[in-house]
Jmol script that loads the backbone (N, CA, C; Angstrom):
load data "model"
ATOM      1  N   MET A   1      11.918 -11.977  -0.049  1.00  0.00           N
ATOM      2  CA  MET A   1      13.095 -11.131  -0.047  1.00  0.00           C
ATOM      3  C   MET A   1      13.802 -11.196  -1.394  1.00  0.00           C
ATOM      4  N   THR A   2      13.597 -12.282  -2.119  1.00  0.00           N
ATOM      5  CA  THR A   2      14.238 -12.431  -3.428  1.00  0.00           C
ATOM      6  C   THR A   2      13.771 -11.353  -4.393  1.00  0.00           C
ATOM      7  N   VAL A   3      12.466 -11.071  -4.402  1.00  0.00           N
ATOM      8  CA  VAL A   3      11.922 -10.049  -5.296  1.00  0.00           C
ATOM      9  C   VAL A   3      12.488  -8.680  -4.941  1.00  0.00           C
ATOM     10  N   ILE A   4      12.564  -8.383  -3.661  1.00  0.00           N
ATOM     11  CA  ILE A   4      13.084  -7.082  -3.222  1.00  0.00           C
ATOM     12  C   ILE A   4      14.546  -6.931  -3.623  1.00  0.00           C
ATOM     13  N   ARG A   5      15.350  -7.982  -3.453  1.00  0.00           N
ATOM     14  CA  ARG A   5      16.768  -7.919  -3.845  1.00  0.00           C
ATOM     15  C   ARG A   5      16.917  -7.687  -5.354  1.00  0.00           C
ATOM     16  N   LYS A   6      16.105  -8.375  -6.169  1.00  0.00           N
ATOM     17  CA  LYS A   6      16.178  -8.196  -7.624  1.00  0.00           C
ATOM     18  C   LYS A   6      15.824  -6.765  -8.014  1.00  0.00           C
ATOM     19  N   LYS A   7      14.770  -6.238  -7.403  1.00  0.00           N
ATOM     20  CA  LYS A   7      14.353  -4.868  -7.726  1.00  0.00           C
ATOM     21  C   LYS A   7      15.395  -3.844  -7.275  1.00  0.00           C
ATOM     22  N   CYS A   8      16.013  -4.089  -6.120  1.00  0.00           N
ATOM     23  CA  CYS A   8      17.005  -3.144  -5.603  1.00  0.00           C
ATOM     24  C   CYS A   8      18.305  -3.174  -6.397  1.00  0.00           C
ATOM     25  N   SER A   9      18.532  -4.223  -7.174  1.00  0.00           N
ATOM     26  CA  SER A   9      19.766  -4.297  -7.965  1.00  0.00           C
ATOM     27  C   SER A   9      19.670  -3.472  -9.244  1.00  0.00           C
ATOM     28  N   ARG A  10      18.475  -3.028  -9.599  1.00  0.00           N
ATOM     29  CA  ARG A  10      18.282  -2.206 -10.792  1.00  0.00           C
ATOM     30  C   ARG A  10      18.267  -0.722 -10.419  1.00  0.00           C
ATOM     31  N   ALA A  11      18.383   0.108 -11.435  1.00  0.00           N
ATOM     32  CA  ALA A  11      18.361   1.555 -11.217  1.00  0.00           C
ATOM     33  C   ALA A  11      16.935   2.083 -11.359  1.00  0.00           C
ATOM     34  N   TYR A  12      16.492   2.854 -10.372  1.00  0.00           N
ATOM     35  CA  TYR A  12      15.188   3.506 -10.383  1.00  0.00           C
ATOM     36  C   TYR A  12      15.364   4.938  -9.892  1.00  0.00           C
ATOM     37  N   PRO A  13      14.459   5.847 -10.261  1.00  0.00           N
ATOM     38  CA  PRO A  13      14.525   7.197  -9.704  1.00  0.00           C
ATOM     39  C   PRO A  13      14.349   7.173  -8.189  1.00  0.00           C
ATOM     40  N   ARG A  14      14.947   8.125  -7.493  1.00  0.00           N
ATOM     41  CA  ARG A  14      14.930   8.153  -6.022  1.00  0.00           C
ATOM     42  C   ARG A  14      13.536   8.374  -5.435  1.00  0.00           C
ATOM     43  N   ASP A  15      12.596   8.886  -6.219  1.00  0.00           N
ATOM     44  CA  ASP A  15      11.263   9.146  -5.670  1.00  0.00           C
ATOM     45  C   ASP A  15      10.293   7.971  -5.869  1.00  0.00           C
ATOM     46  N   TYR A  16      10.768   6.839  -6.371  1.00  0.00           N
ATOM     47  CA  TYR A  16       9.921   5.660  -6.552  1.00  0.00           C
ATOM     48  C   TYR A  16       9.744   4.926  -5.224  1.00  0.00           C
ATOM     49  N   VAL A  17       8.560   4.328  -5.058  1.00  0.00           N
ATOM     50  CA  VAL A  17       8.251   3.517  -3.882  1.00  0.00           C
ATOM     51  C   VAL A  17       8.023   2.086  -4.361  1.00  0.00           C
ATOM     52  N   LEU A  18       8.645   1.125  -3.702  1.00  0.00           N
ATOM     53  CA  LEU A  18       8.469  -0.283  -4.048  1.00  0.00           C
ATOM     54  C   LEU A  18       7.404  -0.885  -3.146  1.00  0.00           C
ATOM     55  N   LEU A  19       6.395  -1.500  -3.756  1.00  0.00           N
ATOM     56  CA  LEU A  19       5.306  -2.141  -3.030  1.00  0.00           C
ATOM     57  C   LEU A  19       5.298  -3.611  -3.438  1.00  0.00           C
ATOM     58  N   VAL A  20       5.512  -4.505  -2.470  1.00  0.00           N
ATOM     59  CA  VAL A  20       5.616  -5.938  -2.745  1.00  0.00           C
ATOM     60  C   VAL A  20       4.458  -6.664  -2.081  1.00  0.00           C
ATOM     61  N   HIS A  21       3.771  -7.507  -2.858  1.00  0.00           N
ATOM     62  CA  HIS A  21       2.696  -8.334  -2.318  1.00  0.00           C
ATOM     63  C   HIS A  21       3.302  -9.685  -1.959  1.00  0.00           C
ATOM     64  N   ALA A  22       3.368  -9.990  -0.662  1.00  0.00           N
ATOM     65  CA  ALA A  22       3.938 -11.251  -0.183  1.00  0.00           C
ATOM     66  C   ALA A  22       2.894 -12.346  -0.321  1.00  0.00           C
ATOM     67  N   ARG A  23       3.229 -13.401  -1.073  1.00  0.00           N
ATOM     68  CA  ARG A  23       2.254 -14.458  -1.347  1.00  0.00           C
ATOM     69  C   ARG A  23       2.816 -15.838  -1.036  1.00  0.00           C
ATOM     70  N   ASN A  24       3.211 -16.097   0.151  1.00  0.00           N
ATOM     71  CA  ASN A  24       3.646 -17.431   0.559  1.00  0.00           C
ATOM     72  C   ASN A  24       2.492 -18.109   1.269  1.00  0.00           C
ATOM     73  N   TYR A  25       1.609 -18.738   0.501  1.00  0.00           N
ATOM     74  CA  TYR A  25       0.417 -19.358   1.076  1.00  0.00           C
ATOM     75  C   TYR A  25       0.811 -20.490   2.012  1.00  0.00           C
ATOM     76  N   GLY A  26       0.264 -20.480   3.204  1.00  0.00           N
ATOM     77  CA  GLY A  26       0.528 -21.531   4.173  1.00  0.00           C
ATOM     78  C   GLY A  26       1.801 -21.341   4.960  1.00  0.00           C
ATOM     79  N   LYS A  27       2.577 -20.313   4.650  1.00  0.00           N
ATOM     80  CA  LYS A  27       3.828 -20.061   5.365  1.00  0.00           C
ATOM     81  C   LYS A  27       3.732 -18.732   6.096  1.00  0.00           C
ATOM     82  N   ASN A  28       4.373 -18.655   7.242  1.00  0.00           N
ATOM     83  CA  ASN A  28       4.429 -17.403   7.987  1.00  0.00           C
ATOM     84  C   ASN A  28       5.506 -16.504   7.402  1.00  0.00           C
ATOM     85  N   ILE A  29       5.237 -15.214   7.409  1.00  0.00           N
ATOM     86  CA  ILE A  29       6.219 -14.242   6.927  1.00  0.00           C
ATOM     87  C   ILE A  29       6.827 -13.560   8.138  1.00  0.00           C
ATOM     88  N   ASN A  30       8.127 -13.644   8.256  1.00  0.00           N
ATOM     89  CA  ASN A  30       8.843 -13.030   9.370  1.00  0.00           C
ATOM     90  C   ASN A  30       9.265 -11.624   8.940  1.00  0.00           C
ATOM     91  N   PHE A  31       8.446 -10.637   9.290  1.00  0.00           N
ATOM     92  CA  PHE A  31       8.735  -9.265   8.881  1.00  0.00           C
ATOM     93  C   PHE A  31       9.980  -8.716   9.561  1.00  0.00           C
ATOM     94  N   ASP A  32      10.271  -9.170  10.779  1.00  0.00           N
ATOM     95  CA  ASP A  32      11.483  -8.711  11.459  1.00  0.00           C
ATOM     96  C   ASP A  32      12.729  -9.128  10.680  1.00  0.00           C
ATOM     97  N   ARG A  33      12.709 -10.345  10.112  1.00  0.00           N
ATOM     98  CA  ARG A  33      13.850 -10.819   9.320  1.00  0.00           C
ATOM     99  C   ARG A  33      13.990  -9.990   8.040  1.00  0.00           C
ATOM    100  N   VAL A  34      12.857  -9.658   7.414  1.00  0.00           N
ATOM    101  CA  VAL A  34      12.887  -8.840   6.200  1.00  0.00           C
ATOM    102  C   VAL A  34      13.457  -7.459   6.508  1.00  0.00           C
ATOM    103  N   ILE A  35      13.033  -6.877   7.630  1.00  0.00           N
ATOM    104  CA  ILE A  35      13.541  -5.556   8.024  1.00  0.00           C
ATOM    105  C   ILE A  35      15.044  -5.611   8.278  1.00  0.00           C
ATOM    106  N   GLU A  36      15.519  -6.655   8.961  1.00  0.00           N
ATOM    107  CA  GLU A  36      16.961  -6.795   9.228  1.00  0.00           C
ATOM    108  C   GLU A  36      17.743  -6.979   7.934  1.00  0.00           C
ATOM    109  N   GLU A  37      17.223  -7.775   6.989  1.00  0.00           N
ATOM    110  CA  GLU A  37      17.921  -7.987   5.720  1.00  0.00           C
ATOM    111  C   GLU A  37      17.938  -6.721   4.871  1.00  0.00           C
ATOM    112  N   MET A  38      16.903  -5.882   4.991  1.00  0.00           N
ATOM    113  CA  MET A  38      16.864  -4.636   4.219  1.00  0.00           C
ATOM    114  C   MET A  38      17.950  -3.673   4.655  1.00  0.00           C
ATOM    115  N   LYS A  39      18.435  -3.811   5.886  1.00  0.00           N
ATOM    116  CA  LYS A  39      19.507  -2.936   6.356  1.00  0.00           C
ATOM    117  C   LYS A  39      20.803  -3.175   5.596  1.00  0.00           C
ATOM    118  N   SER A  40      20.987  -4.391   5.067  1.00  0.00           N
ATOM    119  CA  SER A  40      22.217  -4.706   4.331  1.00  0.00           C
ATOM    120  C   SER A  40      22.076  -4.479   2.829  1.00  0.00           C
ATOM    121  N   VAL A  41      20.865  -4.177   2.348  1.00  0.00           N
ATOM    122  CA  VAL A  41      20.625  -3.977   0.917  1.00  0.00           C
ATOM    123  C   VAL A  41      20.626  -2.486   0.615  1.00  0.00           C
ATOM    124  N   LYS A  42      21.353  -2.097  -0.433  1.00  0.00           N
ATOM    125  CA  LYS A  42      21.347  -0.702  -0.867  1.00  0.00           C
ATOM    126  C   LYS A  42      20.129  -0.500  -1.764  1.00  0.00           C
ATOM    127  N   SER A  43      19.155   0.226  -1.253  1.00  0.00           N
ATOM    128  CA  SER A  43      17.881   0.388  -1.947  1.00  0.00           C
ATOM    129  C   SER A  43      17.849   1.696  -2.735  1.00  0.00           C
ATOM    130  N   PRO A  44      17.460   1.632  -4.032  1.00  0.00           N
ATOM    131  CA  PRO A  44      17.313   2.860  -4.809  1.00  0.00           C
ATOM    132  C   PRO A  44      15.961   3.539  -4.580  1.00  0.00           C
ATOM    133  N   PHE A  45      15.103   2.921  -3.775  1.00  0.00           N
ATOM    134  CA  PHE A  45      13.736   3.410  -3.590  1.00  0.00           C
ATOM    135  C   PHE A  45      13.629   4.360  -2.407  1.00  0.00           C
ATOM    136  N   LEU A  46      12.660   5.256  -2.489  1.00  0.00           N
ATOM    137  CA  LEU A  46      12.372   6.164  -1.389  1.00  0.00           C
ATOM    138  C   LEU A  46      11.864   5.375  -0.186  1.00  0.00           C
ATOM    139  N   GLU A  47      10.949   4.431  -0.436  1.00  0.00           N
ATOM    140  CA  GLU A  47      10.403   3.561   0.609  1.00  0.00           C
ATOM    141  C   GLU A  47      10.159   2.180   0.026  1.00  0.00           C
ATOM    142  N   VAL A  48      10.193   1.163   0.887  1.00  0.00           N
ATOM    143  CA  VAL A  48       9.855  -0.208   0.494  1.00  0.00           C
ATOM    144  C   VAL A  48       8.773  -0.710   1.445  1.00  0.00           C
ATOM    145  N   TRP A  49       7.649  -1.177   0.874  1.00  0.00           N
ATOM    146  CA  TRP A  49       6.515  -1.663   1.652  1.00  0.00           C
ATOM    147  C   TRP A  49       6.196  -3.092   1.242  1.00  0.00           C
ATOM    148  N   VAL A  50       5.769  -3.902   2.207  1.00  0.00           N
ATOM    149  CA  VAL A  50       5.347  -5.279   1.966  1.00  0.00           C
ATOM    150  C   VAL A  50       3.906  -5.420   2.455  1.00  0.00           C
ATOM    151  N   ILE A  51       3.048  -5.978   1.583  1.00  0.00           N
ATOM    152  CA  ILE A  51       1.649  -6.217   1.917  1.00  0.00           C
ATOM    153  C   ILE A  51       1.429  -7.717   1.990  1.00  0.00           C
ATOM    154  N   ALA A  52       0.747  -8.168   3.041  1.00  0.00           N
ATOM    155  CA  ALA A  52       0.416  -9.587   3.179  1.00  0.00           C
ATOM    156  C   ALA A  52      -1.021  -9.726   3.642  1.00  0.00           C
ATOM    157  N   PHE A  53      -1.770 -10.587   2.988  1.00  0.00           N
ATOM    158  CA  PHE A  53      -3.119 -10.909   3.426  1.00  0.00           C
ATOM    159  C   PHE A  53      -3.005 -12.005   4.472  1.00  0.00           C
ATOM    160  N   ILE A  54      -3.515 -11.740   5.683  1.00  0.00           N
ATOM    161  CA  ILE A  54      -3.355 -12.702   6.773  1.00  0.00           C
ATOM    162  C   ILE A  54      -4.649 -13.432   7.106  1.00  0.00           C
ATOM    163  N   GLY A  55      -5.711 -13.039   6.513  1.00  0.00           N
ATOM    164  CA  GLY A  55      -7.002 -13.682   6.762  1.00  0.00           C
ATOM    165  C   GLY A  55      -8.046 -13.061   5.868  1.00  0.00           C
ATOM    166  N   ARG A  56      -9.252 -13.553   5.977  1.00  0.00           N
ATOM    167  CA  ARG A  56     -10.335 -13.022   5.147  1.00  0.00           C
ATOM    168  C   ARG A  56     -10.611 -11.568   5.517  1.00  0.00           C
ATOM    169  N   GLY A  57     -10.282 -10.677   4.614  1.00  0.00           N
ATOM    170  CA  GLY A  57     -10.524  -9.261   4.834  1.00  0.00           C
ATOM    171  C   GLY A  57      -9.513  -8.570   5.731  1.00  0.00           C
ATOM    172  N   GLU A  58      -8.434  -9.258   6.100  1.00  0.00           N
ATOM    173  CA  GLU A  58      -7.422  -8.663   6.971  1.00  0.00           C
ATOM    174  C   GLU A  58      -6.078  -8.617   6.253  1.00  0.00           C
ATOM    175  N   MET A  59      -5.414  -7.479   6.384  1.00  0.00           N
ATOM    176  CA  MET A  59      -4.119  -7.276   5.747  1.00  0.00           C
ATOM    177  C   MET A  59      -3.124  -6.752   6.765  1.00  0.00           C
ATOM    178  N   LYS A  60      -1.875  -7.017   6.508  1.00  0.00           N
ATOM    179  CA  LYS A  60      -0.795  -6.410   7.275  1.00  0.00           C
ATOM    180  C   LYS A  60       0.085  -5.684   6.269  1.00  0.00           C
ATOM    181  N   VAL A  61       0.311  -4.407   6.505  1.00  0.00           N
ATOM    182  CA  VAL A  61       1.150  -3.587   5.645  1.00  0.00           C
ATOM    183  C   VAL A  61       2.341  -3.150   6.478  1.00  0.00           C
ATOM    184  N   VAL A  62       3.540  -3.476   5.990  1.00  0.00           N
ATOM    185  CA  VAL A  62       4.754  -3.192   6.755  1.00  0.00           C
ATOM    186  C   VAL A  62       5.716  -2.391   5.891  1.00  0.00           C
ATOM    187  N   GLY A  63       6.120  -1.241   6.409  1.00  0.00           N
ATOM    188  CA  GLY A  63       7.177  -0.473   5.780  1.00  0.00           C
ATOM    189  C   GLY A  63       8.512  -1.021   6.260  1.00  0.00           C
ATOM    190  N   VAL A  64       9.333  -1.529   5.356  1.00  0.00           N
ATOM    191  CA  VAL A  64      10.588  -2.162   5.761  1.00  0.00           C
ATOM    192  C   VAL A  64      11.797  -1.265   5.541  1.00  0.00           C
ATOM    193  N   SER A  65      11.629  -0.209   4.779  1.00  0.00           N
ATOM    194  CA  SER A  65      12.744   0.706   4.540  1.00  0.00           C
ATOM    195  C   SER A  65      12.177   2.084   4.241  1.00  0.00           C
ATOM    196  N   PRO A  66      12.696   3.175   4.686  1.00  0.00           N
ATOM    197  CA  PRO A  66      13.883   3.368   5.511  1.00  0.00           C
ATOM    198  C   PRO A  66      13.640   3.106   6.997  1.00  0.00           C
ATOM    199  N   LEU A  67      12.407   3.331   7.475  1.00  0.00           N
ATOM    200  CA  LEU A  67      12.108   3.067   8.884  1.00  0.00           C
ATOM    201  C   LEU A  67      10.994   2.035   8.978  1.00  0.00           C
ATOM    202  N   PRO A  68      11.106   1.074   9.885  1.00  0.00           N
ATOM    203  CA  PRO A  68      10.041   0.067   9.997  1.00  0.00           C
ATOM    204  C   PRO A  68       8.749   0.659  10.564  1.00  0.00           C
ATOM    205  N   LEU A  69       7.637   0.280   9.932  1.00  0.00           N
ATOM    206  CA  LEU A  69       6.317   0.733  10.360  1.00  0.00           C
ATOM    207  C   LEU A  69       5.316  -0.345   9.987  1.00  0.00           C
ATOM    208  N   ALA A  70       4.503  -0.790  10.922  1.00  0.00           N
ATOM    209  CA  ALA A  70       3.521  -1.842  10.660  1.00  0.00           C
ATOM    210  C   ALA A  70       2.113  -1.313  10.875  1.00  0.00           C
ATOM    211  N   VAL A  71       1.202  -1.684   9.961  1.00  0.00           N
ATOM    212  CA  VAL A  71      -0.197  -1.277  10.038  1.00  0.00           C
ATOM    213  C   VAL A  71      -1.054  -2.513   9.800  1.00  0.00           C
ATOM    214  N   ASP A  72      -1.999  -2.779  10.700  1.00  0.00           N
ATOM    215  CA  ASP A  72      -2.963  -3.858  10.523  1.00  0.00           C
ATOM    216  C   ASP A  72      -4.255  -3.252  10.001  1.00  0.00           C
ATOM    217  N   LEU A  73      -4.769  -3.809   8.902  1.00  0.00           N
ATOM    218  CA  LEU A  73      -5.984  -3.288   8.291  1.00  0.00           C
ATOM    219  C   LEU A  73      -7.070  -4.342   8.289  1.00  0.00           C
ATOM    220  N   ASN A  74      -8.265  -3.961   8.725  1.00  0.00           N
ATOM    221  CA  ASN A  74      -9.444  -4.800   8.591  1.00  0.00           C
ATOM    222  C   ASN A  74     -10.244  -4.194   7.442  1.00  0.00           C
ATOM    223  N   MET A  75     -10.118  -4.785   6.272  1.00  0.00           N
ATOM    224  CA  MET A  75     -10.672  -4.191   5.060  1.00  0.00           C
ATOM    225  C   MET A  75     -12.198  -4.091   5.109  1.00  0.00           C
ATOM    226  N   ARG A  76     -12.876  -5.078   5.674  1.00  0.00           N
ATOM    227  CA  ARG A  76     -14.338  -5.038   5.731  1.00  0.00           C
ATOM    228  C   ARG A  76     -14.804  -3.817   6.528  1.00  0.00           C
ATOM    229  N   ALA A  77     -14.190  -3.556   7.672  1.00  0.00           N
ATOM    230  CA  ALA A  77     -14.572  -2.395   8.493  1.00  0.00           C
ATOM    231  C   ALA A  77     -14.242  -1.090   7.767  1.00  0.00           C
ATOM    232  N   GLU A  78     -13.095  -1.043   7.079  1.00  0.00           N
ATOM    233  CA  GLU A  78     -12.712   0.175   6.364  1.00  0.00           C
ATOM    234  C   GLU A  78     -13.662   0.449   5.194  1.00  0.00           C
ATOM    235  N   PHE A  79     -14.070  -0.603   4.470  1.00  0.00           N
ATOM    236  CA  PHE A  79     -15.008  -0.417   3.371  1.00  0.00           C
ATOM    237  C   PHE A  79     -16.392  -0.014   3.875  1.00  0.00           C
ATOM    238  N   ASP A  80     -16.805  -0.555   5.032  1.00  0.00           N
ATOM    239  CA  ASP A  80     -18.087  -0.152   5.610  1.00  0.00           C
ATOM    240  C   ASP A  80     -18.077   1.322   5.989  1.00  0.00           C
ATOM    241  N   LYS A  81     -16.950   1.796   6.527  1.00  0.00           N
ATOM    242  CA  LYS A  81     -16.841   3.231   6.843  1.00  0.00           C
ATOM    243  C   LYS A  81     -16.864   4.066   5.566  1.00  0.00           C
ATOM    244  N   ALA A  82     -16.239   3.556   4.509  1.00  0.00           N
ATOM    245  CA  ALA A  82     -16.163   4.310   3.250  1.00  0.00           C
ATOM    246  C   ALA A  82     -17.520   4.404   2.561  1.00  0.00           C
ATOM    247  N   LYS A  83     -18.427   3.437   2.820  1.00  0.00           N
ATOM    248  CA  LYS A  83     -19.758   3.490   2.216  1.00  0.00           C
ATOM    249  C   LYS A  83     -20.528   4.718   2.677  1.00  0.00           C
ATOM    250  N   GLN A  84     -20.225   5.216   3.872  1.00  0.00           N
ATOM    251  CA  GLN A  84     -20.942   6.346   4.443  1.00  0.00           C
ATOM    252  C   GLN A  84     -20.518   7.678   3.841  1.00  0.00           C
ATOM    253  N   GLN A  85     -19.369   7.692   3.177  1.00  0.00           N
ATOM    254  CA  GLN A  85     -18.855   8.964   2.675  1.00  0.00           C
ATOM    255  C   GLN A  85     -19.566   9.393   1.395  1.00  0.00           C
ATOM    256  N   ILE A  86     -19.544  10.672   1.158  1.00  0.00           N
ATOM    257  CA  ILE A  86     -20.133  11.242  -0.048  1.00  0.00           C
ATOM    258  C   ILE A  86     -19.114  11.099  -1.167  1.00  0.00           C
ATOM    259  N   PRO A  87     -19.538  10.677  -2.364  1.00  0.00           N
ATOM    260  CA  PRO A  87     -18.575  10.552  -3.467  1.00  0.00           C
ATOM    261  C   PRO A  87     -17.920  11.897  -3.763  1.00  0.00           C
ATOM    262  N   PHE A  88     -16.602  11.853  -4.008  1.00  0.00           N
ATOM    263  CA  PHE A  88     -15.911  13.113  -4.270  1.00  0.00           C
ATOM    264  C   PHE A  88     -15.776  13.388  -5.765  1.00  0.00           C
ATOM    265  N   LEU A  89     -16.144  12.438  -6.613  1.00  0.00           N
ATOM    266  CA  LEU A  89     -16.212  12.675  -8.055  1.00  0.00           C
ATOM    267  C   LEU A  89     -17.610  12.318  -8.529  1.00  0.00           C
ATOM    268  N   ARG A  90     -18.158  13.166  -9.372  1.00  0.00           N
ATOM    269  CA  ARG A  90     -19.478  12.885  -9.933  1.00  0.00           C
ATOM    270  C   ARG A  90     -19.395  12.999 -11.446  1.00  0.00           C
ATOM    271  N   ARG A  91     -20.096  12.100 -12.105  1.00  0.00           N
ATOM    272  CA  ARG A  91     -20.077  12.120 -13.566  1.00  0.00           C
ATOM    273  C   ARG A  91     -20.887  13.311 -14.072  1.00  0.00           C
ATOM    274  N   GLY A  92     -20.300  14.040 -15.015  1.00  0.00           N
ATOM    275  CA  GLY A  92     -21.000  15.171 -15.622  1.00  0.00           C
ATOM    276  C   GLY A  92     -21.994  14.693 -16.668  1.00  0.00           C
ATOM    277  N   THR A  93     -22.860  15.584 -17.092  1.00  0.00           N
ATOM    278  CA  THR A  93     -23.847  15.238 -18.109  1.00  0.00           C
ATOM    279  C   THR A  93     -23.271  15.480 -19.490  1.00  0.00           C
ATOM    280  N   ARG A  94     -23.888  14.895 -20.471  1.00  0.00           N
ATOM    281  CA  ARG A  94     -23.426  15.118 -21.847  1.00  0.00           C
ATOM    282  C   ARG A  94     -23.705  16.559 -22.243  1.00  0.00           C
ATOM    283  N   GLY A  95     -22.851  17.064 -23.067  1.00  0.00           N
ATOM    284  CA  GLY A  95     -23.064  18.430 -23.533  1.00  0.00           C
ATOM    285  C   GLY A  95     -22.032  19.367 -22.944  1.00  0.00           C
ATOM    286  N   ARG A  96     -22.449  20.189 -22.008  1.00  0.00           N
ATOM    287  CA  ARG A  96     -21.555  21.222 -21.484  1.00  0.00           C
ATOM    288  C   ARG A  96     -20.518  20.685 -20.498  1.00  0.00           C
ATOM    289  N   GLU A  97     -20.812  19.637 -19.742  1.00  0.00           N
ATOM    290  CA  GLU A  97     -19.892  19.158 -18.706  1.00  0.00           C
ATOM    291  C   GLU A  97     -19.572  17.676 -18.854  1.00  0.00           C
ATOM    292  N   PRO A  98     -18.825  17.279 -19.886  1.00  0.00           N
ATOM    293  CA  PRO A  98     -18.482  15.866 -19.988  1.00  0.00           C
ATOM    294  C   PRO A  98     -17.404  15.485 -18.970  1.00  0.00           C
ATOM    295  N   GLY A  99     -17.308  14.207 -18.647  1.00  0.00           N
ATOM    296  CA  GLY A  99     -16.264  13.737 -17.739  1.00  0.00           C
ATOM    297  C   GLY A  99     -16.663  13.871 -16.285  1.00  0.00           C
ATOM    298  N   PHE A 100     -15.669  14.063 -15.421  1.00  0.00           N
ATOM    299  CA  PHE A 100     -15.886  14.143 -13.986  1.00  0.00           C
ATOM    300  C   PHE A 100     -15.580  15.553 -13.492  1.00  0.00           C
ATOM    301  N   TYR A 101     -16.208  15.941 -12.385  1.00  0.00           N
ATOM    302  CA  TYR A 101     -15.885  17.214 -11.765  1.00  0.00           C
ATOM    303  C   TYR A 101     -15.780  17.015 -10.261  1.00  0.00           C
ATOM    304  N   ASP A 102     -15.110  17.948  -9.604  1.00  0.00           N
ATOM    305  CA  ASP A 102     -14.860  17.870  -8.174  1.00  0.00           C
ATOM    306  C   ASP A 102     -16.165  18.068  -7.410  1.00  0.00           C
ATOM    307  N   ALA A 103     -16.399  17.179  -6.414  1.00  0.00           N
ATOM    308  CA  ALA A 103     -17.630  17.271  -5.630  1.00  0.00           C
ATOM    309  C   ALA A 103     -17.362  17.678  -4.190  1.00  0.00           C
ATOM    310  N   GLY A 104     -16.157  18.121  -3.860  1.00  0.00           N
ATOM    311  CA  GLY A 104     -15.891  18.579  -2.509  1.00  0.00           C
ATOM    312  C   GLY A 104     -14.711  17.897  -1.868  1.00  0.00           C
ATOM    313  N   LYS A 105     -14.662  17.934  -0.521  1.00  0.00           N
ATOM    314  CA  LYS A 105     -13.559  17.376   0.231  1.00  0.00           C
ATOM    315  C   LYS A 105     -13.522  15.856   0.119  1.00  0.00           C
ATOM    316  N   VAL A 106     -12.317  15.305   0.253  1.00  0.00           N
ATOM    317  CA  VAL A 106     -12.103  13.877   0.128  1.00  0.00           C
ATOM    318  C   VAL A 106     -11.889  13.273   1.509  1.00  0.00           C
ATOM    319  N   PHE A 107     -12.515  12.122   1.759  1.00  0.00           N
ATOM    320  CA  PHE A 107     -12.285  11.369   2.978  1.00  0.00           C
ATOM    321  C   PHE A 107     -11.552  10.087   2.608  1.00  0.00           C
ATOM    322  N   LEU A 108     -10.353   9.882   3.134  1.00  0.00           N
ATOM    323  CA  LEU A 108      -9.618   8.659   2.897  1.00  0.00           C
ATOM    324  C   LEU A 108      -9.666   7.820   4.162  1.00  0.00           C
ATOM    325  N   PRO A 109     -10.100   6.563   4.074  1.00  0.00           N
ATOM    326  CA  PRO A 109     -10.222   5.732   5.271  1.00  0.00           C
ATOM    327  C   PRO A 109      -8.873   5.182   5.723  1.00  0.00           C
ATOM    328  N   LEU A 110      -8.043   6.042   6.284  1.00  0.00           N
ATOM    329  CA  LEU A 110      -6.727   5.630   6.767  1.00  0.00           C
ATOM    330  C   LEU A 110      -6.818   5.243   8.232  1.00  0.00           C
ATOM    331  N   PRO A 111      -6.146   4.189   8.620  1.00  0.00           N
ATOM    332  CA  PRO A 111      -6.188   3.786  10.034  1.00  0.00           C
ATOM    333  C   PRO A 111      -5.404   4.739  10.901  1.00  0.00           C
ATOM    334  N   LYS A 112      -5.759   4.765  12.182  1.00  0.00           N
ATOM    335  CA  LYS A 112      -5.052   5.657  13.120  1.00  0.00           C
ATOM    336  C   LYS A 112      -3.851   4.970  13.693  1.00  0.00           C
TER     337      LYS A 112
END
end "model"
wireframe off; spacefill off
backbone 0.3
color backbone group
């Protein structure tokens, strides 16, 4: 919460999103307490999110401001699903098409 308070005390544009990686190894993070404390902090950010790694390949992503929202992610399963997708950017050849070009629709592995 200290990092969030320091960031909220500075001026930022209203369309910025604050993303905080919680790294208290060996300690539990009480997201309910963070959400309650955010109600008393005047935030210059559009949204404030906290990411915590809770195990090997598992993450918890919590939106703490303006509205609380929690998402549990199993990264290994999400990456396995993403392996099946067709790349949406392809490298061009030298000469007429340098760089990257669009290869079609994009699939983002977002949880339901």
